[in-house]
C-alpha positions as CSV (number, residue, x, y, z in Angstrom):
1,M,-42.6,-13.0,33.3
2,K,-41.0,-10.0,31.6
3,I,-38.1,-10.0,33.9
4,W,-36.8,-13.5,32.8
5,P,-35.0,-12.2,29.7
6,F,-33.2,-9.6,31.8
7,I,-32.2,-12.2,34.4
8,L,-30.9,-14.5,31.7
9,L,-28.9,-11.7,30.0
10,F,-27.4,-10.7,33.4
11,I,-26.4,-14.2,34.1
12,S,-24.8,-14.6,30.7
13,V,-22.9,-11.3,30.9
14,T,-21.6,-12.0,34.5
15,T,-20.7,-15.6,33.6
16,H,-18.3,-14.4,30.8
17,A,-17.2,-11.2,32.5
18,N,-14.0,-12.8,33.8
19,S,-13.5,-15.1,30.9
20,N,-10.1,-15.1,29.2
21,F,-11.8,-15.8,25.8
22,G,-11.6,-12.9,23.4
23,R,-9.0,-11.2,21.2
24,W,-5.5,-11.0,22.5
25,G,-2.7,-9.1,20.8
26,T,0.8,-7.7,21.1
27,T,-1.0,-4.4,20.4
28,C,-4.7,-3.9,20.0
29,D,-4.4,-2.3,16.6
30,D,-3.4,-3.7,13.2
31,D,0.3,-3.2,13.7
32,G,1.0,-6.3,15.8
33,F,0.1,-10.0,16.2
34,S,-3.3,-10.9,17.5
35,I,-5.2,-14.1,18.1
36,N,-8.9,-14.8,18.8
37,I,-9.3,-17.2,21.7
38,N,-12.6,-18.9,21.5
39,D,-14.1,-22.4,22.1
40,K,-15.5,-22.2,18.5
41,P,-13.3,-22.6,15.4
42,N,-11.6,-19.4,14.0
43,S,-8.6,-18.8,11.8
44,L,-5.0,-18.2,12.7
45,I,-2.4,-17.0,10.2
46,V,0.7,-19.0,11.0
47,N,2.7,-17.9,8.0
48,D,1.5,-15.1,5.7
49,N,0.3,-16.4,2.3
50,Q,1.5,-19.9,3.2
51,I,-0.3,-21.4,6.3
52,V,-3.7,-20.4,7.7
53,I,-5.3,-22.9,10.1
54,N,-8.6,-23.1,12.0
55,I,-8.1,-23.4,15.8
56,H,-10.2,-23.6,18.9
57,A,-9.4,-23.1,22.5
58,K,-10.2,-24.9,25.7
59,E,-9.9,-23.4,29.1
60,I,-7.8,-25.7,31.3
61,D,-8.2,-23.6,34.4
62,K,-8.5,-19.9,35.2
63,N,-4.8,-19.3,34.4
64,K,-4.3,-21.4,31.3
65,I,-5.9,-22.0,27.9
66,N,-4.8,-24.6,25.4
67,I,-5.2,-23.9,21.7
68,Y,-5.8,-26.8,19.3
69,Y,-5.5,-27.3,15.5
70,D,-8.8,-28.1,13.8
71,S,-8.2,-28.0,10.1
72,V,-6.5,-26.2,7.3
73,A,-8.1,-22.9,6.2
74,D,-5.8,-21.9,3.4
75,L,-2.4,-23.0,2.1
76,G,0.3,-21.6,-0.1
77,R,3.1,-23.5,-1.7
78,G,5.1,-23.9,1.6
79,G,2.1,-25.2,3.6
80,M,1.2,-27.8,1.0
81,N,4.3,-29.8,1.8
82,F,3.0,-30.8,5.2
83,D,1.2,-34.1,5.8
84,W,-1.9,-32.4,7.3
85,K,-3.8,-35.6,7.8
86,N,-1.3,-36.7,10.4
87,I,-1.4,-33.4,12.4
88,S,-2.9,-34.0,15.8
89,Q,-6.1,-32.3,16.8
90,I,-5.7,-33.5,20.4
91,K,-2.2,-32.1,21.2
92,P,-2.2,-28.4,21.7
93,V,-0.4,-26.2,19.2
94,A,-0.1,-23.4,21.8
95,E,-0.7,-22.5,25.4
96,L,-1.9,-19.1,26.7
97,S,-1.1,-18.5,30.3
98,F,-2.3,-15.5,32.4
99,I,-0.3,-13.6,34.9
100,K,-1.8,-10.5,36.4
101,Q,-4.2,-9.7,33.6
102,K,-1.5,-10.3,30.9
103,G,-1.2,-13.2,28.5
104,E,1.9,-15.2,27.7
105,L,1.6,-17.3,24.5
106,R,3.9,-20.3,24.0
107,W,3.7,-21.8,20.5
108,K,4.4,-25.5,20.7
109,G,4.1,-26.3,17.0
110,F,2.2,-28.9,15.1
111,Y,2.3,-32.4,16.6
112,D,3.0,-35.1,14.0
113,N,1.1,-38.3,15.0
114,K,3.4,-40.5,12.8
115,R,6.7,-39.1,14.1
116,L,5.4,-38.5,17.6
117,K,6.9,-35.1,17.9
118,Y,6.3,-31.4,17.4
119,F,7.5,-29.5,14.4
120,W,7.2,-26.0,12.9
121,I,8.1,-24.6,16.3
122,S,10.2,-21.5,15.5
123,A,9.0,-21.0,11.9
124,P,5.7,-19.2,12.3
125,D,5.8,-15.5,11.4
126,F,4.5,-14.4,14.8
127,V,7.1,-16.5,16.7
128,Q,9.9,-15.0,14.6
129,S,8.6,-11.4,15.0
130,Y,7.3,-11.3,18.6
131,S,8.7,-14.2,20.7
132,E,11.2,-13.5,23.4
133,G,12.6,-16.6,25.0
134,G,9.8,-18.6,23.5
135,V,7.1,-16.3,25.0
136,I,4.9,-13.8,23.2
137,K,3.5,-11.2,25.6
138,L,-0.1,-10.4,24.9
139,H,-2.8,-8.0,26.2
140,K,-6.5,-8.6,26.0
141,C,-8.1,-6.3,23.4
142,G,-11.6,-4.9,23.8
143,I,-14.1,-5.8,26.4
């Protein structure tokens, strides 16, 4: 009976060993952009001091994760101008694809349910600073 906790721990560790969830960044220090990919809500700074949102991720397959808007975490003056009640929580704001242990983040923007289109596609700070051809190259940080 004392072995069951160890078996359960082993199963838990091996189940998530190949998971793409975790922290991904342009660098794994504080100098670059990073995003926490998790199926539980966590925050993402879209524009410094203006738009911080809560997001969650859903693994589509072993090579792709969709990232979804959940709610507003904090807004500055610029972010208060958006009609947040009409932002989709069903359409992904970003996609993270995996190619040979590397991540490629594609920011899609916020989907407006009234206008039926994405907006704020090229305006996020991380897109302006790190995107090359619409792709932000990421590395998995930590274990």
